[in-house]
C-alpha positions in Angstrom: 121.7 134.9 188.4 120.6 133.9 191.8 117.3 135.0 193.2 116.8 137.0 196.3 113.9 138.6 198.3 113.5 142.3 198.8 111.2 142.6 201.9 109.5 146.0 202.5 108.2 146.6 206.0 106.7 149.7 207.6 103.6 151.4 209.1 100.4 151.6 207.1 100.6 154.5 204.5 104.4 154.7 205.0 104.9 154.2 201.2 105.8 150.5 201.0 103.8 149.7 197.9 104.8 152.9 196.1 108.5 152.3 196.6 108.2 148.6 196.0 106.4 149.1 192.7 109.1 151.5 191.4 111.8 149.1 192.6 110.1 146.4 190.6 110.1 148.6 187.5 113.8 149.5 188.0 114.8 145.8 188.3 112.7 144.8 185.3 114.4 147.5 183.3 117.7 145.8 184.2 116.4 142.6 182.6 115.7 140.7 185.9 112.8 138.3 186.5 110.8 140.0 189.2 107.5 139.2 191.1 105.9 141.6 193.5 103.7 140.3 196.3 101.8 143.3 197.7 100.2 142.8 201.1 96.8 144.0 200.1 96.7 141.9 196.9 97.9 138.8 198.8 95.1 139.3 201.3 92.6 139.3 198.5 93.9 136.1 196.9 96.3 134.0 198.9 95.1 134.9 202.4 91.4 135.5 201.8 89.4 134.9 205.0 92.2 135.8 207.4 91.5 138.5 209.9 93.8 140.8 211.7 94.5 138.9 215.0 98.2 138.3 215.7 97.8 134.7 214.6 96.2 135.6 211.3 98.8 138.3 210.6 101.6 135.9 211.3 99.9 133.3 209.0 99.6 135.9 206.2 103.3 137.0 206.5 104.4 133.4 206.6 102.5 132.7 203.4 104.1 135.7 201.6 107.5 134.5 202.9 107.0 131.0 201.7 106.1 132.2 198.2 109.1 134.5 198.2 111.2 131.5 199.3 110.0 129.4 196.3 110.6 132.3 193.9 114.0 133.1 195.3 115.3 129.5 195.0 114.2 129.5 191.4 116.2 132.5 190.4 113.5 135.2 190.7 113.7 138.5 192.5 110.8 138.3 194.9 109.5 141.6 196.3 107.3 141.4 199.5 105.5 144.6 200.5 103.5 144.1 203.6 103.3 145.9 207.0 104.7 142.7 208.6 104.6 144.3 212.1 106.2 141.6 214.1 110.0 141.2 214.1 110.0 137.5 215.0 108.0 136.5 211.8 110.2 138.7 209.6 113.3 137.0 211.1 111.6 133.7 210.5 111.2 134.5 206.8 114.8 135.7 206.7 116.0 132.3 207.9 113.8 130.4 205.5 114.7 132.5 202.5 118.4 133.1 203.1 119.0 135.7 200.4 116.8 138.3 202.2 117.2 142.0 202.0 115.1 143.9 204.5 114.0 147.4 203.5 112.6 149.5 206.4 110.2 152.1 205.0 110.5 154.6 207.8 108.0 157.4 208.1 106.7 159.3 211.1 103.3 158.2 212.3 101.8 161.7 211.9 102.9 161.8 208.2 101.3 158.3 207.7 98.1 159.6 209.1 98.2 162.6 206.8 98.6 160.3 203.8 95.8 158.1 204.8 93.1 158.8 202.1 91.0 155.9 203.3 90.7 157.3 206.8 91.8 154.0 208.5 93.9 155.7 211.2 91.0 157.9 212.2 88.6 154.9 212.3 91.1 153.0 214.4 91.5 155.9 216.8 87.7 156.0 217.1 87.7 152.3 217.9 85.9 151.4 214.6 88.9 149.3 213.5 90.3 146.8 216.0 94.0 145.8 216.1 95.2 148.4 213.7 99.0 148.7 213.4 100.4 151.9 214.8 97.3 152.7 216.9 95.9 149.7 218.8 98.5 147.1 217.7 102.3 147.5 217.9 104.7 147.9 215.0 108.1 146.5 215.8 110.8 148.4 213.9 113.6 146.3 212.3 116.8 146.3 214.3 119.3 145.7 211.5 117.6 146.3 208.1 119.9 146.2 205.1 118.2 149.4 203.8 116.4 152.3 205.5 114.4 154.6 203.3 112.9 157.8 204.7 109.8 158.4 202.6 108.9 161.7 204.4 112.3 163.2 203.3 113.2 161.3 200.1 111.6 161.1 196.7 110.6 157.7 195.5 113.5 157.8 193.0 115.9 158.6 195.8 114.6 155.7 197.9 114.9 153.3 194.9 118.4 154.5 194.1 119.5 153.7 197.6 118.0 150.2 197.4 119.6 149.5 194.0 123.0 150.6 195.1 122.8 148.4 198.2 121.9 145.4 196.0 124.8 146.3 193.8 127.3 146.5 196.7 126.0 143.2 198.1 126.6 141.6 194.7 122.9 140.7 194.2 122.6 142.7 191.0 125.2 143.9 188.5 126.3 147.5 188.6 124.3 149.9 186.4 125.9 151.4 183.3 124.0 154.6 183.8 125.4 157.5 185.9 125.0 157.1 189.7 121.8 158.5 191.2 123.3 159.0 194.6 125.9 161.4 196.2 129.3 160.3 197.5 127.9 160.9 201.0 125.0 158.5 200.4 127.4 156.0 198.9 129.5 156.2 202.1 126.4 155.7 204.3 125.3 152.7 202.4 128.8 151.1 202.7 128.9 151.9 206.4 125.6 150.2 207.0 126.6 147.1 205.0 130.0 146.9 206.8 128.2 147.1 210.2 125.9 144.2 209.0 128.9 142.1 207.9 128.4 142.3 204.1 131.5 144.2 203.2 
């Protein structure tokens, strides 16, 4: 089976890591080789020493993208879960990787703030954290993501089911033998999105 990259992007505290981790479990359960590159973990290891300037953010996202590229070309499902706030760098990674599925983890800013157990948004609003995405630094929403999950309205399982069905329809993973976890309406919405993007 060919590899591909599943790229999660969204505001801080939108639910990227939570959905990505469950997606990893679901793909592993299907017998696929999967590697998850979480933004926070990568910053501790691969990108230690980088700050949060635009240049450093771009470098961090390029590094994650390069590792995803290497994994993808070697038949692995690479999952990148990072804020990746700038559209141009995400598009750069898409071109590098090729088999790239963008998942926009959409969540209203106010809900993200409510979920923020570390108090980062509050610190950013007080000026204690500089260049914080969603407060003092922009987040550029994807224009044409393959998948949009709404974590303020969906359960984690519903979001993952939407991602898996999209991957099935794209031919990136085989269809599941288990009963569908999505309604006919959801199926139609997924197909409409993929048709609009030129996949079907």
